[in-house]
N, C-alpha and C positions, 0 to 999 in steps of 0.2 A: 504494500500500500504506500502510495506517495503522499508526502506531507509538505506543506508550504513552510519554507524558512526564509524570513526576510532579515538580511544582515545590513545594518547601518554602519558605514565606515567613517563618518564624521558626525560629531555631536550636533543635533538639532538641524541637520540639513537633509531634507527628504530626497534631494536630488542624488545623493550618493548612496542610495539603497540598492541592494541586489536581491532580487527575489529568486529563490532556488526551489526546485522540486526535488525532494530527497526521499530515500527509502526510510520508512519508519524504523527507529532503532539505531539510526546512524548518529554518531557524535556530531555536535555542532562544529567542532574543529575539522573533522574529516570532510563533512559536507561543504564547509567553506573552502577548504583547499581544493576539493574536486570541482567546485564552482568558480574557481579563479579568484577567490577573495583571500588575501594574505592576512592570516591571523598568526602572529608570532608565537611559536611554541618552543621556548628556550630549552626546556627539559625533554623535548621530543614527544610531548603529549602524555607524560606519565604522572601528571598531577603533582609535580614536585616544585613548581614555581607558580608565579602569578601572571606571567606574560600573556597567556591566552584568555584572560578573564573577559567576560562579556556581561553587559547589564541587560536584564530582561525589560523590554519596553511594552510589549503586548503579549498576551497569552498567559497561561498558568506558569507561575514560577515554581520549578521543582524543589523538593526538599533538598537542603544542602547535603553533599556527601561528606565523609570524614575528611577527604582531601580539601574540599571547599573550606571547611571549618579551620583546618590546620593552616592552609596557605593564605586565605583571605582574611580571616579573623571575623569576629562577631559583627563589627560595624558594616563592613562591605557586604556580608551575607544578608544582613537586615535590609540593606539598600537595594537588594535584588541582583547582586553580582554572583556569578558562578564561573567556574573554570570550564571553558568550552570543551576541553578534552574529556571532562567527566560527565557532561550532560548529553543525553540522547534526545533526538527529536521524535516526539510521539504525537504531537498535535500542532496545528499552525501557531507559530510564534514569531516575534520580532525581537531581535537582540541588537545591542549597540556594542561595537568593538571598543575596547579601551584604547584611547588615542595614543599612538606611539610618539616618541620624541622625534622632532625633525632631525634628519641625519646630519645636516650641516652643523648642528650644535655639538656633535660628539667630538671628543678630544682624542684624536688618533695620531700616534707617532708616525711621522713621515719617513722619508728616505734617508735623512741625515745629510751631512755635508759632502759626501762623495768620497772618491778614492784618493784624492790629492794627499800627499804626505806619506803614502804607503810605499813609495818607490817602485811602482809598477810600470813596466814598459808597455805602452799601449800597442796592442796588435790584436784587433778584434776578429781578424780573419776575413774581413770584408774589404774587397778592393774594387775600385771603379776605374775604368780606362775608356778613353775615346778611341773607337776603332772604326776604320774604313773597311767595309766589306765589299769584295768584288762579286757582283751579282751574276747569276747565270745569264748569258747573252745569246747563246745559240741553242736551238732545239736538240741538236745531236750531243750537246754537252751534258753528260749524265751526272747531274749534281742537283743540289737543292739549296734553298735559302739556309736551312739549318746546317748543312755540310759546309757551306761557304763561311758562315758565322763561326762554326767550330774551328775551322782551319785558321781563320784570322785571329782567334783568341788563343788557340793552342790547346784545345780540349777535345775530348771525344764527343760526338753528337749526342750520345745518350746521357751525357752529364748536364745537358741543358734541361731545365725544369719544364714540365709539361705545359704549365699555364703561360710560359713565355711564348710558346709557338703561336698562340692566337693572334697576338698583335705584331708578330715578327715581320711579315711581309710589308706592312705599311710603314713600320718604323725604319726598315732598311731603305725604303724608297722615298721617304718624306724629306730627308735632309742630306744633301750631297756631302756635307761636312763630316758625316759619320754618325754612329750611334754610341751611346754610353752603355758599356757592358759591366754589370755588377757580378762579381764572383765571391764565393765563400770557400775558404780553405781551412779545414779543421786543423787544430793544433795537435791532436792525438792521432794515433794510427787508425786507419779505417778508410772511408771513401776519400777520394782526392778532391780537386777543385771542381766546384759546381757553379754553373751559370744560373743566377737566380733572377736576373732582370735585364732586359734590353730596352733602352729608352732613346727616343729620337733626340738629337741635339746633344749638347754638352751639359750634363748634370753631375760631373765628377766631384763637385764640391759638396754635394748633398749626401751625407752618410750618417744615418741615425739608428739608434737601437733602443730597446726597452729592457729595463730590469724590473721583474714582477715578483712580488712576495705575496703569495696566496696563503694567508693565515686563516685559522678557524674562525676568528672573530673579525679581523680586518684584512683588507687587501690594499697594497701600496704599489703603484705603477709609476716608474720614473723614466722620462725621455732623456736620452743622453746623446751628445754629438760624439761620433766614434773616432774622430781624429784627435780632438783635444781632451775628451773625457768630461766636458762641461755638462752639468745638469741643466737642461732647458726647461724642465717642468716636472712636477710630481703631483699626483692626485691620490687620495686615500679615501676609502669608503668602508662601511661595515659590509661583511660578507653576506650577500642576500640569501645564502643557503640557511642562515640562522632561523628563518621562518619555520624550517622543518626540524630544528634542534640546535641548541646553543653549543653543545659539545660534539665531539667527533663520533662517539659511540651512538648518540641519538640519530645522527645523520646516516650512519652505517645501517642502523636498525630500520630507518625509513626506506633505505634503498635495497635492503637485504632481499635477494631473490625476487625483486620486483623491477623489471626493466623500465616500466613507465615512470616509476619514482626516481630511478637512476637518471633517466633522461631529464627530469625536472631539475635535479641538482646540477647536472652538467650544463644545461641550458642557462640556468641562473648565473653560474660563474663565468661562462664564456660571454654571456650578454653584458655582464658588468665590465669585463676586460675590454670589450669593444666600446662601451661608454667611456672608459678611461682613455682609450686611444683617441677617440673623438675629442675629448676634453683637452688632453695635453697638446694635440695637434692644433686645435683652435687657439689655445693660449700662446703657442710658440710660433705659429705661422708655418709649421712644417707639414708637408703633405704626407699622408699615411703611406703612400706608395714609395716614399723614400726611407721607410723604416725596414731594414733588411735583416735584423737579427733581434731576437728576444731571448732572455734567459729567465726561466721560471723556477722558483724554489717554493717549497711547501712541505708539510708533513705527509706521511704516507697516504692518509685518507684524502687529503686535498689533491694530491698528485693523481690518485686513481679517479676521483670524481671529475677532475678537469678533463681527463682523457676519455671519460666515459667507460672506464674499466670497472667491472663489478667488484665492489669492496667487501662483499659478503664474508669472505673467509678471513679478511683482515680483522673482522670483529669476532672471530671464533678462534679458540685455542687450536693450534699454536700461533695464531695471529700472523700468518705468512702473507706477505705481499704477493701480488700476481707477478710483478717484475721488480728488479732493483737496479738494473744497469742504466747508465746515462742514455738519454734518447734525444735524437735530433730529427725533427719532422718539419714539413712545410707548413707555413701558417694557414694555408687553405684547408689543411686537414683538421683544424680545430672546430670551426674556422675563426681565425683571428684576422681582423680587417686591417692588415698592413699589406706590404707587397706579398702577393699570393705565394711566391716561392721563397719568401724570407725564411731563414732558419730559426726555428723555435727550439731552444736547447733546454732540456730538463735535466737537472743535476741528479746524480745517483742517490738512491735510498740506502740506508744502512740495514735495518731489519725492523720487523714489527712496526711500532709507531715512531721510530726514530728515522726521520726522513731527510729530504734534501735541505730543509731549513737548518737542521743541526749541522750538516756538512758545511753549509754556507757560513754559519756562525763560527765553526772551527777555522775555516779559511780566513774570515775577516779579522778574527782576534789573534791570528797567528799562533794558535794554541799548539799546532803540530810542530812549530819551530822553536818553542820555548825551552830554554835550558832548565828552567825551574818549573815546579808543579803549580798549575793554575786551574781554576774552575770557572766554567762559563755556565750560567743558568739563564735559560730563556723561560721566563715566568709567563705562563699564559694558559688558556683553556686546555691546550694540549702541549704542556711544557716539556722541555728536555734539559738534562744536565749532562755536561761534558767535563771530564777530569783528565788531566794528563800533561804531557810535555813532548819533546821530540823523541823520547824513548818509548812512550806507551800512551795510548788514547783509549778511554773508556766512555761509554755513553749509556744513558737509560732514558726511558720515557717517564715523565713525572707530571701526569695530567692533573692540574689544579681544578679542572672543571670550571663551570661558569660562575661559581659563587663570588670570586673576586672581581667579576664583571657585573655583579649586582643580582644575578639570578639566584633564586632560592633564599634570598634575604628579604625579610618582611618589607623593609623600605629601601631595598637596594636598587641601584641603577648603574648604568655604565657611566664613564667619565664624560658627562655632557654638561651643557649650560645649567648652572644652579646646583649641580651635585656637590655635596659636602666632600671635599677632597683632602682637607687637613683638619685635624682635631688636636686641641691641647687640653689636658685635664690637670687642674690644680685643686683649689677648693670648690671649683665649679667646672663647667665645660665651656670651651670656646671653639667656635667653628669658623672655617673659611670655605667659601663656595666658589666653584669655577665661574668666572665672569662676575663674581661678587653680586649675584642676584639671589632672589628668594629660593630657598632650598626645597625641592620636591622629594629629595632622598639622599642617600649616601652611596658613594662609589668605593671601589676596593682600597685605594690608598687611604681614604678617610676611615674605613673600617679598621685597617691595620693600626693607624694612629690611635683610634678610639680604644681598641682593645689593649694596646700597649699602655695607654694612659690609665685605663681601668685596672690593669694588673698592678701598676705602681701605686695606685690610690687604694688598693685593697678591695675594690668593688667586685672584681673577678679573681678567683683563686687559680692556682697552678693547674687544676684539673679542668678549668673552664667554667666552673659554676658561678653564676651571678649570686653573690652572697646576700640574699634578702635578710637572713637571720642576723647578719653582722652589721646591718646598716646603721645601728645606733652608734657605732664607733666612727662613722664618717662625718665630715664637715656637714653642716645643716643643708647647704645647697645641693650637695651630692646625695645626701640621705633622702631628700625629697624626690629624687629622680629614680630611686630603686623601689620597685613595687612588685606585688604579687597580684596578677590579674587572673582570678580563678585559680587554675593550676599552673599558670604560666608565669615564669620569672621574666621581668623586663627591666631595662634601663631606659628612661625617657631622655633621649638625646636633645630633642627640641620639643617644647610645647607649642601649640598653635600661637602664632604671632612672633615667637622668638626667631631671630634671623630671617624674618619674613615668611616663615613656614606657614602654609595655609592650613595645615593640620599637624597633629602630633607625629613625630618621627621617633620610633623606638628601636632599640636593639633587644631582640628576644633571646631567650636561652637557646632556641634552635638556631638562631643566627650565629651565635658563638660556636656552636657545634659544626655548622657548615664551614666556618672559617678554619676551625681546627682540622677538618677533613682536607680542605684545600691546602693549608700550610703544611699539614702532615705529609701530603704527597710530595711536595717539593723538598721538604727537610729530609724525609726518608730516602729520597733519591740521592741527595748529596751524601747522607750518612752511609748508604749502601755502597756507593762507589768508593768512598774512603775505606770501608770495611773490606770490599773485594780486593782492592789494590794494596791493602795493608799499610796505608799511609796515615800518619797521625795528622790531626788538624793543624798543628803548629808548623808543619812542613809546607803548607799551602801559602805560596807567595802572594797570590791575588785571587779575589773572587770577582767576577765580572757579571753584572746584571744586564741582560739583554731583553729586547722585546718591548712592546707598547706598555704593558703594565709595570714591568721592572724599572722602566725609566722614570716613573712618576712616584714610586713609593719612597717613604723615608727610610734611609738605611738604619738609623738607630731604632726606629719602630720595628722594622723587619727583624733585626737582631733580638729585640726585646721579646717578641712573641715566638721566636724560634723558627721563623720562616727560613732564615739563613743562619749559618753557625756563628758563634760568638768570636769572630775575628776582630782585630782592631779596625775601627772605621776607616783608617787610612789605607787599609789593604782591600777595601771594597770600592768598586767604581762602576759607574754607569757606562755602557758602551753603545747605547742607543739601539737603532734597528740594525743589528749585526747581520741578520738574515738578508735584508735588503742590500747591505753593503757587500756581502758575499756574492749576491747576484750581480751587482754592478762590476765587481772585479772580474767575474767570469764573462760578462758582456764585453768588457774592454780588452781582455787579455785571454787569448786561447791557451797561453801557458798556464794561467791561473785556473782555467776550466779543466785542464789536464791534471793540475795539482789537486783540484777538488776530487777527481776520480781516485787519485792515489790516497788522499786522506780518508775517503769513504772506505777504501779497502783496508786501511789501518785500524779503523775504529772497532773496538771490541764491544759488542752489544751485551749489556747486562739485563737479563729479564728479572725484574724485581719479584713478581709474584711466584716465580718458579724457585727462588732461592729459599733454602730452609730457614734462614735467619730473618727473612723480611718481615714476617708477621710481628715479631717482637720489636724490631726497629721501627715499624710503622706505628705501633701502639705507643712507644716511647716518644715518637715525633709528634703525636697528636697532643700530648700534654704541653703546657707552656713552661718555659724555664722558671724555676723558683727564684723569686726576687733576690 
């Protein structure tokens, strides 16, 4: 039996409604996705976050499920909000989607300053030359345009890209001065020089490339001039696949053994990359047809989803990727809307969830060349930890999940306009918001500051318990913020009106547990690599924080909650978007791309869950350091 479902996507605007006819018993979330309405489901539709919440506007409001009550709280439930992943359609209803934040408001770490200062000799493998081609002039002369071009350039005819042939006759005949031939010569063993473009006239000065970092949460695309290495433009966006799940496992579950869902995820990311191409070209005045090379990095899941490879078995033990080797394909095969035969280079994967982004971080930080032991931590939804020197390299996956991006936190949000990003606790609480505007919620860096401050103030103990029973020992202002709401322990960060907050913003006991799980994943990854390598912490010369989230957190707060080990602050530094920098290195230098392959072969993958000592290490890492 079909039932009518009306989904409103903007508050109070009847023009933005979508009327869907769905099978009775279908969840609102699934019905919306199948009908082309984007409702974000950060947890993958498992009832573990609030991102897919909808408000009932017409029709019978169903009784709340236990997940509605846990995630939304009493106030929102009473106002008619429900989790769309938990509600099924049984009669005609109208629901209002919770309005998302405008994407331009998000704080996303960009590409960084570029490769200058790393002493890299630029040789992208892309060459352009003006060539005069002798055309066939007599019928008995058994030749072709392609053969004449190949002879003039000094390559075999089969090395000319297929899509070059369509415009070849006209290009050769349009300008007697010659044609500009673009070739790609890989720096490693394999195929030789390939002709990727033939253009009429002299365009030899136009050589551009893209460095692309496809992260689980955000995507950064940088346009670079291939002779000078100059960054001409960079654009960053949230990964649009997040509609189907904020973390990698949620997206894999969505795609698992379902080709239609896999196509949705692939189409989303390729579509975004083409938007990025259009944007950087528009801003720089560069024609997309002059972009001849792109280097893409990302974790194993993002790599497979970009290529349209079924990731089902990446999500099942023993978590084997379909492929690991470096790949070079034509842009038209994605399809990426640059020169059709442009070379798109995907760096090698290591194993399991340790992907090309980890290889790029190792390359950019020069970890493999270091005479001393160093650690690189890419803190993110699908984080990775690398430990080593020129003698040995180890890596593991350390997925913090989306909690530090605001998911599964009662009043959590990504680092966007208004988010509480810094907190100081003394006799009371003091907050700072991004853009210094009214606070709708708290982001990851603010959460870490807050919990660090509450630990020092004695509000939260080393096990993570909000100490309602001990609140009488607190200063009056802090004491008044600690409360028991039914059976739930909360700390009131802001009351309505404080710092412009429109409503109360609280830290719940479950929020603290979610942060403990997230920080436990990172901390146990670091601890496990130290354990496996037999290295004492005092031998670590430097710990480098990479990635979008790592760049914004407070190092003292991160040490206080045990997210990173208790090294002297002087031995911890931010290295920005190291994955993007690694992609830029490989874009500008074929020698660096070959080095990336060597580094990937050197990295020893440590599977945390399979190690007999991991369970105890993780449990220990969940707790906070005792003051």
